[in-house]
Structures are given as C-alpha cells and as structure tokens.
DOMIGU-856679 format. One line per 4 residues: number of its first residue (from 1); their letters; for each residue x, y, z of C-alpha. Coordinates in pm, 1 decimal, padded with zeros to 6 digits. Example, Ala and Ser with C-alpha at 12.3 -4.5 7.8 and 13.67 -1.06 7.14 Angstrom:
1> AS> 01230.0/-00450.0/00780.0; 01367.0/-00106.0/00714.0 $
This chain:
1> MALQ> 04530.9/09512.9/-12067.0; 04313.9/09204.9/-12052.7; 04332.1/08940.8/-12321.3; 03977.2/08806.2/-12358.1 $
5> IPKT> 03964.6/08428.6/-12423.9; 03628.6/08259.4/-12488.1; 03547.9/07952.0/-12281.9; 03525.3/07630.4/-12483.1 $
9> DRAA> 03499.0/07260.6/-12409.0; 03862.6/07261.3/-12300.6; 03739.0/07319.5/-11949.6; 04048.8/07198.2/-11773.1 $
13> AYAA> 04277.5/07435.6/-11961.4; 04061.4/07733.7/-11891.4; 04008.6/07632.7/-11530.8; 04384.8/07671.5/-11495.9 $
17> VAAL> 04361.7/08016.0/-11655.2; 04080.9/08110.2/-11417.7; 04290.4/07994.3/-11124.1; 04573.8/08216.6/-11247.0 $
21> NEKR> 04339.4/08514.9/-11252.8; 04214.8/08432.8/-10904.4; 04570.7/08408.5/-10777.0; 04646.6/08746.5/-10926.2 $
25> VATG> 04349.6/08894.7/-10743.3; 04440.7/08722.1/-10417.8; 04813.9/08787.0/-10413.5; 04887.9/09037.8/-10687.3 $
29> ELPF> 04776.6/09357.9/-10519.4; 05104.1/09536.5/-10581.1; 05083.3/09896.4/-10462.6; 05344.9/10017.5/-10711.5 $
33> YIEA> 05549.1/09932.4/-11015.3; 05868.8/10086.8/-11145.0; 05891.4/10294.3/-11460.9; 06215.6/10417.6/-11616.2 $
37> VEAT> 06206.7/10768.6/-11763.1; 06500.8/10784.6/-12001.3; 06684.5/11055.5/-12194.9; 06984.3/11007.7/-12422.7 $
41> YTNA> 07227.5/11288.5/-12502.6; 07470.8/11293.8/-12794.9; 07709.3/11555.0/-12929.8; 07413.8/11695.5/-13127.2 $
45> DLTT> 07265.4/11810.6/-12797.0; 07575.2/12017.1/-12720.3; 07465.4/12335.4/-12891.6; 07638.4/12617.8/-12708.5 $
49> SGTS> 07941.4/12785.7/-12861.1; 08066.9/12842.0/-12508.3; 08225.1/12599.3/-12265.7; 07930.3/12534.9/-12032.0 $
53> QTDD> 07573.8/12412.5/-12082.5; 07301.6/12278.5/-11850.9; 07011.2/12049.4/-11943.7; 06716.1/11928.4/-11735.5 $
57> HGDA> 06634.0/11559.9/-11759.7; 06284.2/11419.2/-11748.1; 06022.0/11668.6/-11859.7; 05764.5/11399.3/-11781.0 $
61> LSAA> 05862.9/11402.0/-11413.4; 05687.0/11614.7/-11156.7; 05738.5/11703.2/-10793.7; 05479.4/11438.2/-10702.3 $
65> DIVL> 05682.9/11156.5/-10857.6; 05873.5/10929.0/-10622.5; 06213.9/10901.7/-10791.0; 06385.6/10600.0/-10638.9 $
69> GYEY> 06711.7/10633.3/-10823.9; 06902.7/10769.5/-11118.7; 07129.7/10573.8/-11345.0; 07369.3/10699.4/-11611.1 $
73> ELAD> 07556.8/10510.7/-11879.8; 07826.8/10654.0/-12107.7; 07813.4/10424.2/-12409.5; 08031.6/10633.7/-12641.0 $
77> AFDS> 08292.6/10891.8/-12540.8; 08254.5/11255.9/-12644.0; 08555.5/11350.3/-12857.8; 08717.4/11689.4/-12835.8 $
81> PGAG> 08836.3/11858.7/-13156.8; 09134.1/11996.6/-12970.4; 09312.5/11944.6/-12642.7; 09007.4/11998.6/-12427.3 $
85> SLDV> 08812.9/11746.6/-12222.9; 08447.7/11720.2/-12124.6; 08335.0/11715.8/-11760.4; 07978.5/11594.4/-11705.6 $
89> KLGF> 07816.7/11644.4/-11366.9; 07480.9/11523.6/-11244.3; 07287.6/11714.4/-10980.1; 06943.0/11849.4/-10904.0 $
93> ASGV> 06752.0/12087.7/-11126.1; 06688.5/12444.6/-11021.3; 06447.6/12471.8/-10732.3; 06512.0/12122.6/-10594.6 $
97> AGAE> 06738.4/12095.0/-10293.5; 07043.2/11873.3/-10317.3; 07414.2/11872.2/-10381.6; 07576.6/11793.2/-10713.9 $
101> ATAV> 07644.4/11426.5/-10765.1; 07968.5/11266.3/-10874.5; 08119.0/11344.4/-11213.9; 08158.4/11079.7/-11481.0 $
105> NQAT> 08490.9/10892.7/-11466.1; 08549.5/10962.8/-11096.9; 08493.9/10756.2/-10784.1; 08123.1/10716.1/-10726.5 $
109> VVKC> 07874.9/10545.6/-10500.5; 07638.7/10311.8/-10678.3; 07285.1/10346.0/-10545.5; 07027.8/10073.2/-10583.6 $
113> PVFA> 06658.6/10122.0/-10511.8; 06527.8/09910.8/-10226.5; 06161.8/09818.8/-10187.2; 05978.4/09593.8/-09946.6 $
117> WFQN> 05615.0/09508.9/-09891.3; 05495.8/09328.2/-09579.8; 05144.7/09188.2/-09549.3; 05017.6/09151.7/-09194.2 $
121> PIAK> 05347.0/09072.4/-09016.9; 05280.9/08928.1/-08673.2; 05327.2/09119.4/-08349.4; 05657.8/09092.7/-08168.5 $
125> EVIS> 05688.7/08788.4/-07941.2; 05954.5/08568.9/-07777.7; 05873.0/08201.9/-07841.8; 05811.8/08134.1/-08213.0 $
129> IVAN> 06173.4/08059.3/-08308.9; 06307.9/07903.9/-07988.8; 06045.2/07797.2/-07737.7; 06070.4/07905.7/-07375.6 $
133> VAMA> 06308.3/07628.0/-07264.1; 06558.3/07573.9/-06983.8; 06900.1/07724.2/-07051.2; 07167.6/07469.6/-07136.2 $
137> NGAQ> 07485.7/07472.7/-07340.4; 07442.2/07349.7/-07695.9; 07228.7/07396.8/-08004.2; 06871.6/07506.3/-07943.2 $
141> IIAA> 06580.8/07361.4/-08140.0; 06462.0/07601.9/-08410.7; 06084.9/07568.3/-08393.3; 05999.3/07803.2/-08683.1 $
145> QPDY> 06140.1/08078.7/-08903.0; 06051.5/08451.2/-08893.4; 05735.3/08534.6/-09089.5; 05933.3/08806.8/-09270.3 $
149> PRTL> 06290.9/08931.0/-09231.7; 06275.8/09065.9/-08876.1; 06493.8/09173.9/-08590.4; 06473.8/08912.2/-08315.3 $
153> QVDI> 06402.2/08923.9/-07943.7; 06585.2/08702.5/-07695.1; 06379.7/08648.5/-07379.8; 06594.9/08567.1/-07074.5 $
157> TDGD> 06427.1/08448.6/-06755.5; 06675.9/08461.7/-06465.1; 06498.5/08599.5/-06161.9; 06791.4/08556.4/-05923.0 $
161> SSVS> 07059.6/08668.4/-06173.2; 07241.3/08340.1/-06122.0; 07382.4/08328.1/-06477.2; 07733.3/08472.6/-06454.3 $
165> AGTL> 07853.4/08387.2/-06806.7; 07721.2/08264.8/-07137.6; 07604.6/08374.8/-07479.8; 07341.2/08278.7/-07732.2 $
169> DIVG> 07521.6/08261.7/-08067.6; 07283.2/08321.9/-08357.7; 07370.6/08236.9/-08718.0; 07142.2/08313.9/-09012.1 $
173> VGAG> 07077.8/08496.8/-09338.3; 06957.8/08854.0/-09383.8; 06690.1/08990.8/-09615.2; 06952.1/09069.0/-09879.9 $
177> GEAL> 07098.4/08719.3/-09875.0; 07392.5/08825.7/-09658.9; 07538.5/08588.4/-09396.2; 07478.0/08707.7/-09039.5 $
181> SESV> 07601.0/08606.3/-08697.2; 07605.2/08763.7/-08352.6; 07626.1/08675.3/-07985.7; 07371.7/08785.6/-07727.3 $
185> DLTG> 07497.8/08813.1/-07368.2; 07285.0/08601.0/-07129.8; 07403.1/08765.7/-06807.4; 07232.5/09044.5/-06615.9 $
189> GTAV> 06915.0/08876.1/-06500.4; 06568.7/08868.0/-06652.1; 06550.6/09077.3/-06969.9; 06435.8/09089.1/-07331.6 $
193> KDTT> 06726.5/09174.2/-07559.8; 06705.2/09275.6/-07926.8; 06941.0/09138.5/-08190.0; 07168.9/09369.6/-08383.1 $
197> YAYA> 07059.4/09234.6/-08721.3; 06737.3/09140.7/-08899.1; 06709.3/08775.2/-09000.6; 06518.7/08627.8/-09292.7 $
201> TVTS> 06613.3/08281.0/-09171.9; 06779.2/08152.1/-08856.4; 07025.4/07872.9/-08929.9; 07121.8/07800.4/-08569.5 $
205> ATIA> 07097.8/07932.8/-08215.0; 07358.3/07791.4/-07978.1; 07421.3/07858.9/-07608.3; 07792.7/07861.4/-07528.1 $
209> GLVG> 07997.7/07916.5/-07212.5; 07695.2/07905.7/-06983.5; 07779.7/07933.2/-06612.4; 07539.1/07948.5/-06315.2 $
213> ATGA> 07212.8/07851.6/-06482.3; 06950.2/07669.6/-06276.6; 06641.4/07479.7/-06385.5; 06434.7/07794.8/-06343.9 $
217> DLIG> 06645.0/07990.4/-06593.1; 06475.3/07992.5/-06934.3; 06539.3/08124.1/-07284.4; 06309.3/08199.5/-07578.2 $
221> VGVG> 06354.9/08366.2/-07913.9; 06092.5/08537.2/-08129.2; 06051.9/08826.2/-08371.4; 06085.9/09194.5/-08287.5 $
225> DGLG> 05923.4/09503.0/-08437.5; 06203.2/09570.7/-08689.2; 06119.6/09475.4/-09049.8; 06428.6/09380.4/-09251.3 $
229> LPVP> 06488.0/09522.0/-09601.4; 06680.8/09346.0/-09882.3; 07018.4/09520.0/-09864.6; 07288.8/09277.4/-09989.3 $
233> DGGS> 07627.3/09215.6/-09833.9; 07838.9/09525.0/-09899.6; 07541.6/09760.7/-09905.3; 07531.3/10043.2/-09653.0 $
237> NLSI> 07357.3/10367.3/-09556.2; 06999.9/10245.3/-09589.3; 06778.3/10547.6/-09648.4; 06398.4/10533.4/-09647.6 $
241> AKTV> 06221.5/10800.2/-09851.9; 05863.1/10690.1/-09798.6; 05669.3/10467.3/-09559.6; 05313.7/10356.2/-09638.6 $
245> VDDA> 05102.8/10177.3/-09377.7; 04763.7/10038.4/-09478.2; 04759.8/10250.8/-09796.4; 04833.2/10574.1/-09608.0 $
249> DETV> 05156.6/10767.8/-09576.8; 05328.3/10749.1/-09238.5; 05620.7/10962.3/-09129.6; 05946.5/10776.5/-09185.5 $
253> AGVD> 06082.5/10656.1/-08850.6; 06285.9/10381.1/-08692.3; 06543.1/10330.6/-08969.3; 06827.4/10108.5/-08840.9 $
257> TTAN> 07123.3/10124.7/-09079.5; 07307.9/09848.1/-08892.5; 07021.8/09599.2/-08900.7; 06900.4/09727.6/-09240.7 $
261> AVTP> 06556.7/09734.7/-09088.2; 06271.7/09973.5/-09017.8; 06063.6/09984.8/-08701.4; 05758.8/10185.2/-08811.6 $
265> TTVP> 05561.2/10403.6/-08574.3; 05262.6/10174.9/-08630.2; 05418.4/09851.5/-08508.7; 05323.7/09511.9/-08653.0 $
269> NATH> 05029.4/09330.1/-08496.3; 04916.0/09093.3/-08778.5; 04661.7/09346.1/-08911.1; 04878.4/09606.5/-09089.4 $
273> DYMF> 05040.5/09615.4/-09433.0; 05367.2/09804.9/-09484.7; 05546.9/09939.8/-09788.5; 05892.4/10100.4/-09782.8 $
277> FGTY> 06070.2/10291.1/-10061.7; 06435.3/10382.7/-10033.9; 06795.0/10337.5/-10145.4; 07123.8/10202.5/-10018.2 $
281> DYSH> 07487.4/10274.9/-10112.3; 07717.9/10037.5/-10292.9; 08070.8/10176.6/-10330.9; 08234.4/10155.3/-10670.8 $
285> NHTQ> 08529.7/10323.8/-10842.2; 08424.5/10431.1/-11191.9; 08749.7/10486.6/-11383.6; 08654.5/10427.9/-11748.2 $
289> NAHS> 08416.3/10591.2/-11992.8; 08200.0/10280.5/-12018.4; 08230.2/09929.5/-11882.2; 08034.4/09643.9/-11731.3 $
293> HSDT> 07921.2/09640.2/-11370.1; 07830.6/09271.4/-11363.9; 08021.9/09194.2/-11045.2; 07863.0/09471.3/-10839.7 $
297> VGAM> 07521.4/09549.0/-10982.6; 07467.1/09186.1/-11084.1; 07542.0/09055.8/-10737.2; 07319.8/09296.9/-10553.3 $
301> CAAF> 07035.3/09257.4/-10802.1; 07060.2/08878.4/-10774.2; 07023.3/08908.6/-10397.9; 06730.8/09147.0/-10435.7 $
305> DAYT> 06556.8/08923.9/-10689.0; 06611.9/08615.2/-10472.6; 06452.7/08789.6/-10176.0; 06146.0/08912.3/-10363.8 $
309> ASAN> 06096.0/08572.9/-10527.5; 06114.3/08386.2/-10198.5; 05891.0/08638.0/-10027.7; 05628.5/08609.1/-10303.7 $
313> EGIG> 05624.0/08984.1/-10335.6; 05580.0/08979.9/-10711.9; 05806.3/09283.8/-10734.5; 05986.2/09323.4/-11064.7 $
317> PCMG> 06358.9/09264.9/-11092.6; 06619.4/09510.5/-10975.7; 06715.9/09750.4/-11253.9; 07073.7/09629.5/-11303.4 $
321> SPGP> 07252.5/09759.1/-11612.7; 07601.7/09863.3/-11721.5; 07611.1/10198.5/-11547.1; 07627.4/10326.9/-11189.5 $
325> RVVG> 07330.3/10488.7/-11022.5; 07373.7/10844.3/-10906.0; 07100.2/10938.9/-10664.8; 07011.1/11235.7/-10452.9 $
329> APPA> 06795.9/11216.6/-10144.4; 06451.0/11117.7/-10277.1; 06193.0/11229.4/-10346.7; 06364.1/11435.1/-10616.9 $
333> NQLK> 06236.3/11530.1/-10957.0; 06438.2/11663.9/-11245.2; 06807.9/11590.0/-11268.6; 07046.0/11860.7/-11388.0 $
337> VTWT> 07313.9/11765.9/-11641.4; 07600.5/12016.8/-11655.6; 07844.5/11996.5/-11945.4; 08175.1/12180.9/-11911.8 $
341> STTD> 08464.6/12183.7/-12157.2; 08808.8/12284.0/-12034.6; 08919.8/12454.6/-12356.6; 08681.8/12384.7/-12644.6 $
345> DLDT> 08339.9/12505.5/-12749.3; 08078.5/12240.0/-12674.3; 07918.7/12255.9/-13017.8; 08244.5/12137.0/-13176.5 $
349> FTNG> 08253.2/11800.0/-12995.6; 08193.9/11483.2/-13199.5; 08052.2/11138.9/-13117.0; 07933.5/11065.3/-12762.6 $
353> ELTI> 07625.2/10905.7/-12611.9; 07516.4/10954.9/-12249.5; 07193.3/10791.1/-12130.2; 07026.1/10893.9/-11805.1 $
357> RAFV> 06735.1/10705.8/-11648.4; 06515.3/10806.0/-11358.8; 06345.4/10513.6/-11182.9; 06003.9/10631.5/-11072.4 $
361> AKPV> 05761.3/10446.4/-10845.6; 05417.6/10453.3/-11005.2; 05113.4/10358.4/-10795.0; 04907.4/10059.6/-10902.8 $
365> VHYD> 04542.6/10159.6/-10870.5; 04384.0/09895.3/-11094.4; 04455.9/09529.0/-11154.7; 04462.3/09602.4/-11525.7 $
369> AQAV> 04466.1/09892.3/-11771.7; 04120.9/09845.3/-11921.8; 04146.7/09773.8/-12294.8; 03945.8/09790.8/-12613.5 $
373> IATG> 04008.4/09529.4/-12886.2; 04002.5/09726.7/-13209.9; 04084.7/09460.0/-13468.4; 04208.0/09103.3/-13487.9 $
377> DVWS> 04079.4/08792.8/-13317.2; 04098.9/08705.9/-12949.4; 04432.3/08529.0/-12997.4; 04609.5/08819.0/-13168.8 $
381> PDQT> 04415.7/09128.5/-13069.3; 04503.6/09482.6/-13165.4; 04402.0/09643.8/-12840.0; 04440.9/09987.2/-12692.1 $
385> ALAV> 04368.5/10128.0/-12350.2; 04015.4/10249.7/-12290.7; 04015.2/10628.1/-12311.7; 03802.3/10932.6/-12378.4 $
389> TVSD> 03882.4/10987.7/-12746.0; 03642.5/11268.9/-12839.6; 03830.3/11590.9/-12911.4; 03866.3/11851.4/-12640.0 $
393> AAVT> 03591.6/12107.4/-12608.8; 03676.4/12447.8/-12754.5; 03489.3/12777.9/-12802.3; 03137.8/12646.6/-12866.9 $
397> LATV> 02870.3/12466.3/-12667.2; 02847.1/12206.5/-12944.6; 03198.4/12085.7/-12868.1; 03110.8/12053.8/-12497.8 $
401> LSLI> 02800.4/11846.5/-12579.0; 03004.0/11630.5/-12817.6; 03267.1/11564.6/-12549.3; 02994.0/11463.4/-12307.9 $
405> ENAG> 02755.3/11254.9/-12518.0; 02931.8/11116.7/-12826.5; 03066.8/10762.1/-12841.3; 03406.5/10765.9/-12677.6 $
409> GLRD> 03300.9/11069.3/-12476.4; 03284.1/11129.7/-12103.6; 02951.6/10954.6/-12034.1; 03037.8/10652.4/-12248.4 $
413> IWTR> 03387.9/10591.1/-12113.2; 03304.2/10662.8/-11748.2; 03008.6/10420.2/-11757.5; 03221.9/10148.2/-11915.1 $
417> HIAN> 03512.7/10204.4/-11676.5; 03329.3/10181.2/-11344.0; 03146.9/09864.9/-11456.3; 03470.1/09681.8/-11545.4 $
421> TTAH> 03565.1/09398.3/-11308.7; 03896.4/09315.5/-11475.3; 04040.1/09647.9/-11363.8; 03849.1/09671.1/-11035.4 $
425> KAAD> 03786.8/09450.8/-10733.9; 03415.8/09497.9/-10802.5; 03195.3/09706.9/-11027.8; 03117.7/10054.2/-10893.0 $
429> TTNA> 02744.2/10115.5/-10894.8; 02757.3/10392.1/-10634.5; 02918.2/10646.8/-10866.0; 02710.2/10574.0/-11174.0 $
433> LTSA> 02583.6/10878.7/-11363.4; 02222.6/10987.6/-11313.5; 02220.1/11320.2/-11502.1; 01994.8/11349.7/-11805.4 $
437> TATD> 02135.7/11372.7/-12156.8; 02316.6/11702.9/-12201.0; 02137.4/11911.6/-12463.5; 02206.8/12269.9/-12356.3 $
441> QATA> 02434.1/12469.2/-12127.7; 02233.5/12402.1/-11812.2; 02222.0/12022.7/-11858.1; 02589.4/12019.8/-11961.5 $
445> NTFL> 02683.3/12200.0/-11639.3; 02474.1/11956.3/-11432.8; 02639.4/11657.3/-11598.6; 02995.5/11785.0/-11563.1 $
449> NELQ> 02953.3/11879.2/-11198.5; 02803.4/11539.6/-11117.0; 03078.8/11359.7/-11306.4; 03346.3/11550.4/-11117.5 $
453> GDIN> 03198.5/11438.4/-10785.1; 03161.2/11079.6/-10905.4; 03520.1/11068.5/-11031.5; 03664.5/11201.4/-10706.9 $
457> AHMI> 03458.9/10963.2/-10493.3; 03538.1/10660.7/-10712.6; 03911.9/10722.5/-10739.0; 03990.7/10714.2/-10367.0 $
461> DTTY> 03761.9/10421.2/-10282.3; 03955.0/10100.1/-10205.6; 03631.3/09902.8/-10234.0; 03705.5/09906.9/-10605.7 $
465> HVRG> 04078.5/09975.1/-10626.3; 04397.7/09804.1/-10519.5; 04508.0/10140.4/-10386.6; 04322.9/10469.5/-10370.3 $
469> DANQ> 04403.8/10718.6/-10646.4; 04474.3/11055.6/-10487.1; 04498.1/11243.4/-10818.9; 04154.9/11396.9/-10788.4 $
473> DGTT> 04017.1/11684.2/-10991.1; 03993.1/12026.5/-10831.2; 03877.5/12227.2/-11132.6; 03617.3/12496.9/-11064.2 $
477> IASD> 03265.1/12367.2/-11122.6; 03086.7/12444.7/-11448.2; 02856.5/12746.7/-11443.1; 02884.4/12887.9/-11795.9 $
481> LASS> 03033.8/12801.3/-12134.5; 03392.1/12892.3/-12048.2; 03398.5/12699.6/-11719.4; 03226.2/12397.1/-11877.9 $
485> ITLG> 03494.8/12383.3/-12148.0; 03768.2/12396.0/-11884.3; 03604.9/12135.8/-11659.7; 03513.8/11898.5/-11942.9 $
489> NALK> 03868.9/11891.5/-12076.2; 04010.2/11849.0/-11725.3; 03780.5/11552.1/-11653.8; 03884.8/11389.6/-11981.6 $
493> AVIN> 04249.5/11409.8/-11875.6; 04173.7/11279.7/-11525.0; 03975.0/10979.1/-11650.6; 04236.5/10881.9/-11909.5 $
497> AHIL> 04521.9/10904.4/-11659.8; 04324.2/10713.7/-11394.1; 04252.8/10418.4/-11626.1; 04624.4/10377.8/-11700.8 $
501> RAAP> 04731.2/10356.6/-11334.4; 04775.9/09980.4/-11340.5; 05050.6/09721.9/-11340.0; 05205.2/09682.4/-11686.2 $
505> GTSI> 05155.8/09362.2/-11883.7; 04864.7/09155.1/-12012.7; 04609.2/08983.9/-11793.7; 04354.8/08724.0/-11900.3 $
509> DLVA> 03980.0/08774.5/-11889.5; 03753.8/08472.9/-11953.0; 03439.7/08566.9/-12146.6; 03150.2/08369.1/-12289.9 $
513> A> 03227.8/08185.0/-12613.8 $
C-alpha cells in the first residue's frame, strides 16, 4: 500500500523520497514474492479414538500454487497417556503424486528453496575475463568479472597442436558463496572448453606446467551459457521446478547439478530476462523432538542472502527457522499429515505442538497493493486495500444494479484501479468503461460483459503491469438475471484478487500538499 506524503518546502527531503520511488520502479520489478501458509496442530486436533488419523494442510493452497518448500517444527512433544508413541509422517495429499516424506525424529534431508533472477545476461563469449593473450606460465590478468554467476569458457588457440602439457588453474567463488577451483587441460589443439563450475567471481586464473607453446598459441576466458544458482557449500541435488523467460514459462532444461547452474533453451544474448524456482538438498540428522538448526539453516541462508544482496535482486531473505524443510517435487499443493499411535488412541494424547509451513511463490503483478486511507492523517493512516465492497448480487435485479453502480461497486473500483499509477507502470486508458449507467437488465448485461473483456485485456498487459496476470475470468457472459448475478459476483472476486497481487510492504506516493 502507498503511504501518501504531501510535498512541502522541505524539497530536498522529498526529492530523496522521490528518488527512492524511482529506484523502485527502475530496479524493483520483482516477478514474485514468497508467502508462508502455516498450520499449527496440537493434541486438540487429534480427535480420533483410533490409532491413525490424516489431515490435509493448507486449504488456501491450490494446484496452481508454486510450492517451493515445506517446513515443519515440533515445538512441544505429544505425550502419550500410556506406553505408546506417536509417529508423524508428512507426504502428499490424495490426488497429488509423490512419496511420503521423512518422519519426525528420523534422519531427514533439509530442503531450502532456491530462486534466481537474471536481467539481460550477456551472450557467451571468450575474452571478457581473460583477454585473448599468448599462453605463458603464470597468473593471467583478470580483466573483468562475470556479469552474473556463470559457467566459463576457455578459448584455446593452438592450430598446430604444439602444446603437449599444461593447465589453466581457475580459483573463484560460486553463486552460493562456496569456494571453487578446477584445472582446465590446455592440450589437444584449438578448442573451446567449458568449466565444470559456475563462478560468481574469479579470484585467479593461472597457467601451470605449460610445455610446447609458441607465440601463436593464445588463451582467452569468458562466460558460457550456464547461469549459476545460489546453492551453498554442502548443498546438492539442485532441482528446478519452473523456468520463466521474458515473463513466459519455458520448459525446464539444462540443469547441471555439478555446476549448480541452468542452461536454458533460450540462451542468454543480453536481451532476455530469466527466473528460476527450485530447491536443493542439505543433509541433516534430526534426532530430537525440537532443536535449533542455526549451524545448517543459518549458514545456507546467510550464503543465499549474501548472494541476493550483492546481485541487487531485492529478493527477500531465505526462510531459515528452527525446523527442517520436508519437500516433495514441486509444484505440489496440499501436504498430508498422518498421525499414527503404536498403542494408544490419538484423542487421549496431551500437550504437543507441530507447525507446518508451505512456502508459496506468489506473482507480483503490481508495484503496490492500491490502498484507501480510511481515517488518520498522512503520517499515521488507517488504510486498507482498494476493493469492491458492495455486497454480492443475489436473487433480484436490484442487487445486480447495486453491485455495478453504487460507491465501492464494480464501476467505481475498476475506474479507480486502472487510473492508479502507484500500482501500475502507467494508467490504463484503453480498458476504461464506456457502457451507460446500468438501470435495467439489458444495460446491466451490457456493462458486465464489457467489464469482463476489459478486465481480461488489462490483466495480461505488461504495458501496465510488472508481470501479466493470467488469472482471467472465464464466466459465461450475462444474458439474463441468473447469469448476470453469477458474472457480477465473479468479476468482483477477480478484481479484488487482482489488486492484491503486489509485493508486500508500504511504498511512498508523493501527492500535492
């Protein structure tokens, strides 16, 4: 929501605020943010008199949600009234493919979400890091660093294959902050050889043991097509669930679990933007009911945060907390929680608190969730998100007309939303309403059908949005009272949900004093 601050004579202070807003517009076009959907279970939720019970977590989740990871935390042990014990297993809900995950208090693999966003990475080349220079033993001059964490290319020019021995020893740091080193064989004649790893920075490149080189034998180093992801030292099994190129889904391809990099089908050429969603494994032995994971989760989150800060991604911090993540192959939706007692009825257990969180990637469509200041002054506003607040239509034509024309109704809120330049890149004048005031069934139908078309056209248009909103309305057009009630209520829900698809937090909007 935007905090509106009137301009005053303190021009310098507000110029700084304006610059902050401009920076947000220029560099803050995040295509997603992360939302945690949480459920907490206690002994009160164990209601069966038998020894087995299953619950589904996350009623708010749907098959369309991109679930990047699950996390569970046992803050208080469940106590048995007798000699029995409680086995809790996490797996996928009915109808969603996937194997059961690890039980509480057993060895587990900690999963951490991994995200990366690359804006216009340059095309692969062979001279940006080490220029095309004559081969000679010793340290090579590092001319520049990779534009993003990238696999590297070593360009060897040796037309007569005179080099009989020698290596280029590369030392650097990966996207996850991990130390990297490798040796590239310089024998075999003219060739372009790819590195095994992806480098965020190259500390040194040294030729060693060179034999047979002549003045015509050259070496150069540049970036390859592989884009490195922030997997810290100790992370493994990089898995990419979703690839987005230029705001469109692309089939996942080119995942290199050794380099922790992705070579997308649409290769970099300085004109494409890339977004990757996925996970990686971090092994951990969970042997107590509840304890801190500061050494493991803290370390990998610190590496992740350091990468995103240095890369200016603006991505929020890694969700580290005292509990391991248990993740199935995304995208998954509801998680199944199975409670089994060895000897006792579940409804007789006491104490206990198990919290489960699903980390869901939510698309950012707007810069800001458009707000209305209800009370208070501009410094301490009581503001709520703009929304259609008129009651749903029901039974009578009068309720349809009220939903359309009253203050806070469809016409009012839609007109205010598309004109807002805090939420949008620019005001939308193309999809402004032209239908006459709705006074009867025929004019109500005309209005609703026009509004449906305007909504669908506006939502997907990146002229106005950070990212197109694909959640369009497919309700049958209005032709009578019943269909107009259905369509009107559906459009209310679509508009309200669309307005809220924005990065969380407060922005600043300068208005006239």
